[in-house]
N, C-alpha and C positions, 0 to 999 in steps of 0.2 A: 310485524317489524321487529328486528333483532335489537339486542341491547346496544351493540356497536353502532348500528345505524341511528338509534335514538340519540346516543351520545354525540355522534357526528353531526346530526341535525341541530342539536342544541348548541354545540361549540363552534359551528361554522359561522364566520363573520357575516353580519347582516349585509344585504345588498345596499342598504342606505349608506352604511359607513364606507364601503368600498366606492360607491358612487361619489361620495363627498371627497374621498382621497383622489379619485380620478379627475374630478373637476378642478381640484386644487392644483394637481400636477400639470394639467394642460392649460390652465388659465394664464400662466405667465407667458408661454410662447404665443398664445392667441392675442394677448394684450400687446406684446411687442410687434407682432405682425399688423395688428390694427393701427397702432401708432405710426408705423412706417408708411402704411398705405394712406393714412390721414395726412401725414406731412407731405407726401408726394401730391395728393389731390389738392391740398391747400396751395402748393406752389403753382400747379397748373391753373388753378382758379385765379391766383394773383396775377399771373401774366396774361391770362385770357387768350384771345385770338391774335393779339398784336405782339408777336414774338419775333425778335430778330434772329438772324441766322446763327450768331454766336450763342444766343440764349437757347435756341432750338437744339444745337449740338450738346449744350450742357444738360438740357432736360433729357435728351436721348440717352446720354451717358448715365444720368441719374436713374432713368427708368431701367436701364440694363443692370445697374448696380442694385436697384431695389429688387429686381427679379432674382438676382443671385442671393440677396439677403433673405428673401422669402423662402427660397429653397433650403437655405441653412436653417431658418426658423422651423420649416416643416420637418427637417431632420431632427431638430431638437424636440419638437412636439412628438415625433414618432418614438424617439428613444425614451422619453419620459412615460409614454403610454406603454411601451414594452416593459419598463421597470415595474409599473403598477400591476400589469397583468402577470408578470413573473412572480411578484411577491404574493399576489392573491392565489395563484395556482400552487405555489410552494406551501403556503399556509394550509390549503385544503389537503395537500398530499401529506403534510406532517400530521394533521389531525387524523387522517384516515390510515396513516402508517403505510403509505404507498412508496416503497423504496425505488421502484422503477420510475415513477413520476418525479421523485426528488432528483434523480440523475438526469433524466431527459430534459426537464424544463430548463435548467441553467444552460444546457447545450443549445437548445432551440433559441433561447433569449440571446445568447452570445452570437450565434450564427445570424440571427435577424439583425442585430446591431451592425455586424460586419457587412452584410449585404446592403443595408440602408446607407452605410458610410460610402460604399463603392458607388451606389446609385447617386448619392449626393455629389461626389467628386465628378462623376461623368456629366451630371447636369449643370454644375457650376462652371466647369472649364470653358464652355463656349461663350459664357457671358464675361469672362475676364478680359478677353481681347488683347493678349500679349503680343509683342512683336514676333515676326516670323522666326528670328534667330533663337528666341526663347521657347517657342512651341515644341521644338524637337526635344529639348532637355526636359520640359514639363511632361511631354508625352511618355518619355522613357521612365521618368520618376513615377508617374501615375501607373504605368504598366508594372513596375517593380512593386509598387504599393499593392496593386491588385493581386499579384502573385503571393505577396506576404500575407494578405488577408485570407486567400484561399488556403495557403499552407497552415495558417493558424486555425482555420475551420476544420481542416483534416486532423490536426493535433487534438482538438477538442472532441472530434468524433471518435478517434481511437481511444482517448481517455474515457469517454462515456461508455463505449463498448466494453472496455476492460472492467469498469465498475459494475456494469450490468451482469457480465458473466460471473464475476467473483461473488457478487451478492446472490445470484441465482443458485450457485452451488453451495454457498454458505447456508442459505435457507433450506435447500433440498436435503442436504446430508445430515444424518443424525449426529455425527461427530465432525470435528473440524479438519479431519485428515484430507478429505476430498477438497475442501475449500482451500487448504494450504497448497495442495497440488496445483489447483487452477491458478492460485495467486502467483506461485513461482513461475509457471509457464507464461502467464499473461504479462508478468513484469518484464521478463526477458524478451518476449515477443513484441511488446510495446516499444521497447528501445530499438529493436531491429527495424520496426516499421517507421519509427521516428527518423532513423538514419536514412532509410530509403526516401521518405518524403523530403527531407532536407536536400538530398542529392538531386532529386527531381526538380525541386524549387530552384536550386542553384543553377542547374542546367538550363531551366526555362528562363531565368534572369539573364544568363550569359548569351542565350540565343537572341535576345532582343537587340544586340549590337552587331552591326554588319562586320565590324573589324574582327570579332571573335569567329564569326562564321567563315570569313574569307581567308583565314590563315592557311587553310588547306593542309597540304602535305607536311609543312613545317610544324604545324600544331600536332599532327599525328606522330611525327618523329619525336618531338619533345615529350609528348605524352607517353610514348613507348619507353624513352629513357627514364622519365620520371617514374613510370610503372615499375621498371627494373629496380630503381633506387628504393622506392617505397617497399617493394617486395623484400629486398635484402634487409631493410630497416625493420620490417614488421615480422621477421622470422620468429622472434620471441613472443610477439603479441598475437600472431595468428593462431597458434595452438590454444592459447587461453580463450580466444574468441570462439573457436570451434568447440572447446570444452564446455563453455557456458551454454552454447546451443544444445549440445548433447545432454547436459545436465537438465535443461528445460524439457527435453523429450523423454529421456529414460528415467530421470528423477531419482538418482541414488540419494539425494538429499533434497529437502524442501525447507522453506522458511518456517521456523518454529520447531524443527526436528531437534531432538536431544541426541548428541553425538559424543563420542570419546575419540579425540585426536591427539596424538603425541602424549598419551597418558593424562590428558586434560579433559574434564567433563564440561560441556557447555551446550548452548542452544544456538542454532543457526539464526543469525540476526539479519544479515544482508547477503545477497548473491549478486555480484557485479560481473562484468565481462572478464576481468582479469583476476579477481580475488573474491574470497568469501570471508565474511566477518563472523566469528564465533564469539558469542557472549558467554564467558566462563562463569562458574558458580560464584566466584568472588568478585564479579563485575569487571574483571579485566577483559580485554578484547584480544582474541587470537586471529590474526590475518593469515589466511592460507590461500595459495594459488588455486585457481579453479581446476587445473589439470591434476592437482593432488588427489582429488576424489575419484579420478578415473584411473590412476596409476598405482596408488598405494592403498592398502587395506585400512579400514577404520570401522568403528562400531557405530551403528545407527539404532538407537533404542526406540525410534518412532517410525520404522520403515514402512510397515503396513497399517498397524492399528495402534492407537494410543493405549489400548487396554491390553490385558494378558501379559503384563510385565511382572515377573516373579523376582522378589528380593530374597537374599540369603542372609541369615543371621546365625552366628556361632556363639554357643555358651559352653563353658568348661566347668563341670560340677563333679562332686564326689560320686563314687559308684553306688552309694546307698540312696541316692535321690530317687523317689518313685516317678518314673517318666510319665506314667498315665495321668497322675495328678497334674503334672506340668502341662500336659496336652489339654486338659480341661481348663486350666487357667489361661492358656493361650487363646482358646476359643472365646472365653469371657472378655479378654482384652480386645480381641478383634471386633467383637460385636459392639463394644462400647466406643469404638473410634469410627470416624467418618472416612478415614483413609483407606480402609479395607474395601475391596470390591466384592467380597463374598464368594470368591472362587477357590483360592488355594489356601490351605491351612494344614500344616504338617510339621511334625517333630520326629526326627530319626537320630539314633545313636550312630554317628558317622565315623567315629574313631575311638579307640581305647588307648589312652596314653599311660605313662608310668604312674602319674599321680592323680589323674582325673580322666573322665570320659568326655568326649566331644559331642555336643548336640547340635545338629543342623536344623534350623528352623526356616521353613519356606512359607512366605506370604506373598500375596499378589495385590497390586494396586492399579489404578487407572492411568498413571503417568509416571515418568521417571522421578520427578520431584516428590510425588506422593509416596512412591516406593521407598525412597531414601528416608523420608520422615517416618514412615511406618516401621521400617527396620529399627530406627533409633528408639521409637516409642516402645516397640515390643521388647527390645533389649533392656530398657530401663524398667519396665513394669515387671518382667520376669525376674530380674535380679532383685528387685525390691520384694517380690513374692517369696523368693527363696530365702532371703536374709531374714524375713519376718517369721516365716512358718517352718523353714528347714535350715536353720543356721548351721547345724552340724553337717549339712550336705555341701557346704562351700568347699572348694578345693583344699585338700590337706597335704601336708608334707610329713610322711611317716618315717620315723627312725626307730631302731631297735637297740636297747641297752642291755648288756649282759652283766650279771652279778657273779663274780667268780668265773669259772670255766663252763657253767651250764645255767639252766633256768633262764631262758630268754624271756624278757618282759618288754611288751610293746608299749611304747609311749607315743602319744599323738601330740604334735605341736601344730597349731593352726598358724599358717603363715599368710 
């Protein structure tokens, strides 16, 4: 037996405790049902066989009402039983770290409650005995309620499927790039499916009424005119909708990507149908239309991999500085920090200016934020190293002073 199984067996709630909770949960509905039956039996016993016609009708109505009440009590009993079972299974899933069960169990519990509610409504309605003029209205209301419950079940099913897929890729991938790809795709796809489900539910609800179905050609004509009006009104929204779908498929950006847009650095925070929200480095929010990312160039620092990001740092020093010594110090600085990923480490003299030489320092990090922090840390540590060990190698401004008409004498002034 493994250590994990031993821990699970020790921490699993005991059957006795859950049995006690279950009995406590179902005791109240059972007590109410028993009291209702006892009251009805007492009434029947009180009147005995000598019952008048008026009393018989009253007892018949009471029996019908009692049956309806018993159905409601049974629904109450069933819901409390589902809650107990759901809590028990969720506690086991949490102890055993089963992410799939944690997602599926709430969906099954919610679906079971909705199905039980539909069954209760269909069983109780025949016992109500409403007049004929109200039965039609009640039937339509019940049908709309059934459609609403089914729609809600489909919503929960789509949400559970999204969570399962995102968690699967987050667990499977070594980095979060694949998980962010799937999260972006599933987020947009879920909204599209929600819209389709709502349209189907609305259509099914309207088809319940004969007046809607009997409009015929006039409805089609009105729908055609309305379609033209909506098409003209949605000319600006339709490209954004199509752009959001294309972003979900081709994925030039993903939620969590580090991007530079309009000379602003930030992270993609939200992707909606019409706009994208960028969280900037100073916590401001930049709202950009979705079609911007398909029509204009921008920088994506997290396009394929969050690693292999190289940062550039420039230093300006005197010509007398030993570059090889500085290369060794750079390696020591990088080994002492957690920001370096151990891949790129380089110093080159990239330019020779009038008063100093330019050193280009290349370092690599795992993410854009770490690359920025690493550049700042390298710059600070190398400047401190030069100031302490080679202060004469800081940038100088040289002037030449002449005595008389000859004998040039070089004077150095540190600026």
